[in-house]
C-alpha positions in Angstrom: -202.4 53.9 -6.1 -204.2 50.7 -5.7 -203.6 48.0 -7.6 -202.6 50.2 -10.7 -198.3 50.4 -11.4 -197.4 54.0 -11.8 -196.4 54.6 -15.4 -192.6 54.8 -15.9 -192.0 58.7 -16.1 -193.5 59.1 -12.7 -190.8 58.2 -10.9 -188.9 60.9 -11.9 -191.2 63.2 -11.3 -192.1 65.6 -8.3 -195.1 67.8 -9.8 -195.7 69.0 -6.4 -192.9 69.2 -4.0 -194.7 71.9 -1.9 -196.7 69.2 -0.8 -194.6 68.3 1.7 -193.9 71.6 3.4 -196.1 70.6 6.0 -193.4 68.3 7.2 -191.4 71.1 8.4 -193.9 72.7 9.9 -195.1 70.0 12.0 -191.5 69.1 12.9 -191.5 72.7 13.9 -193.8 72.2 16.6 -193.0 69.0 17.7 -189.5 70.0 18.2 -190.8 73.1 20.3 -192.7 70.2 22.3 -190.1 67.7 23.0 -188.3 71.1 24.3 -190.7 72.4 26.4 -191.9 69.0 27.7 -188.4 67.1 28.5 -185.4 67.7 29.9 -183.0 68.5 27.0 -180.8 70.9 25.8 -181.7 72.0 22.3 -178.5 73.4 19.3 -179.1 74.6 15.9 -177.2 74.7 13.7 -176.1 74.9 9.7 -174.1 71.9 8.9 -173.2 69.1 6.8 -175.6 65.9 7.8 -174.5 62.2 8.1 -177.8 61.7 6.4 -178.0 61.0 2.1 -180.1 63.9 0.4 -180.2 65.0 -3.0 -180.4 68.4 -1.5 -178.8 71.1 0.6 -179.7 71.2 4.3 -181.2 74.1 5.4 -180.8 73.7 9.2 -180.1 71.0 11.4 -181.8 71.0 15.4 -180.3 68.7 17.6 -181.9 67.9 21.3 -179.8 65.8 23.7 -180.8 64.8 26.9 -179.5 66.0 30.0 -179.6 62.2 31.6 -176.6 60.3 29.4 -178.5 56.9 29.5 -180.9 58.8 27.3 -180.6 59.3 23.6 -180.1 61.8 21.2 -182.1 63.2 18.6 -181.5 65.0 15.4 -183.4 66.5 12.8 -182.2 68.1 9.6 -184.8 70.1 6.9 -183.8 69.5 3.7 -184.7 72.2 0.6 -186.6 69.3 -0.8 -188.6 70.1 1.8 -188.7 67.1 3.8 -186.7 66.1 6.7 -183.9 63.4 7.7 -183.6 62.2 11.0 -181.2 60.6 13.0 -182.6 58.5 16.7 -179.8 57.7 18.6 -176.3 56.7 17.3 -177.8 55.0 13.6 -181.2 54.9 13.8 -182.0 57.3 10.2 -185.4 58.1 8.6 -185.9 59.8 5.5 -189.8 61.8 5.0 -190.8 61.4 3.0 -188.5 58.3 1.8 -188.6 59.4 -1.9 -191.4 62.2 -2.5 -191.9 61.1 -6.8 -195.4 60.9 -8.0 -195.0 57.8 -8.4 -194.7 56.7 -4.6 -197.3 59.3 -4.2 -196.3 59.6 0.0 -199.0 61.0 2.0 -197.8 63.9 3.7 -200.5 63.8 6.6 -199.3 60.2 7.2 -196.1 60.9 7.0 -197.0 63.8 9.9 -197.9 60.7 11.5 -195.0 58.8 11.7 -193.3 61.6 12.4 -195.0 61.8 15.5 -195.5 57.7 16.3 -191.7 57.5 15.6 -190.5 60.2 18.0 -192.5 59.5 20.6 -192.2 55.7 20.5 -187.9 56.8 20.6 -188.5 59.6 23.6 -190.2 56.5 25.2 -187.4 54.2 25.5 -188.5 52.3 22.3 -185.0 52.0 20.3 -182.2 49.6 21.2 -178.8 49.4 18.9 -176.2 47.3 19.2 -173.1 45.6 16.7 -173.7 42.3 15.1 -170.1 40.8 14.7 -170.1 38.4 11.7 -167.4 36.2 9.6 -168.3 38.5 6.3 -168.5 41.3 8.5 -170.1 43.9 11.3 -173.2 45.4 11.4 -174.6 47.4 13.4 -178.5 47.1 14.0 -181.5 49.1 15.4 -185.2 48.2 16.8 -187.4 50.7 17.2 -190.8 49.5 19.0 -193.3 51.7 20.0 -197.2 50.9 20.7 -198.9 49.5 17.1 -195.5 49.2 15.2 -191.5 47.6 15.6 -189.0 48.1 12.7 -185.7 47.5 13.1 -183.1 48.7 10.4 -178.9 47.1 9.7 -176.2 47.7 7.7 -172.6 47.2 7.2 -169.9 49.3 10.0 -167.3 50.7 8.2 -164.2 51.3 9.6 -165.5 55.4 9.8 -168.6 54.5 11.9 -166.3 51.6 14.0 -163.7 54.0 14.8 -166.9 56.9 16.0 -168.1 54.3 17.9 -165.3 53.3 19.9 -163.9 56.7 20.6 -167.7 57.2 21.8 -168.0 54.4 23.8 -170.4 53.1 21.9 -169.2 49.5 21.4 -171.6 47.5 23.3 -175.4 47.3 22.6 -178.2 50.0 24.6 -181.2 50.2 25.1 -181.6 53.6 24.6 -183.8 55.6 28.0 -186.4 57.2 28.2 -186.6 60.8 28.5 -186.2 62.5 31.6 -189.5 64.9 31.8 -189.8 68.4 32.9 -191.3 69.3 36.4 -195.1 69.7 35.5 -197.4 72.7 35.6 -200.1 71.9 37.6 -201.9 74.1 35.7 -201.3 72.3 32.5 -203.0 69.5 31.5 -201.3 66.1 30.5 -200.4 65.0 26.8 -202.4 63.2 24.9 -200.2 61.1 22.8 
């Protein structure tokens, strides 16, 4: 949108949510590619996802690597249409972030972001940990790819702290790269 501030009414208006349907199509293709390329278990369900969303979820697809040192991936398909994604324990992203006319997110750029972040994660680019502080503990994540680095953090709520202890996530972890399936000698190598 350049240097021009959006009109106030455009922050509440979504004139064409269908333009984000491209995200659902791209996620389906990406999940199929990952399932074919890596040693993972694929689970599809229709259950509540812990990611905050404005609408009901259509389905959730989880890819769980067979190697326990590699982290899980969950993608929820929302009816907006959009995606709510969790990498590892706490690294979450929503595509689109907003979807309103004022934010004017480009669906093709969001597909590029989806691929960039998922492949950075699959190649071992995510670190997660807990920082203990006087004013309360916080979870922290850092996702690093070939051309980007991003961090996130949030309060470690009692519910998250209990789940972290129960699941053995009390220490920091850098998730390992996913193991590839045995290569088909007739298949060309990936181009990413």
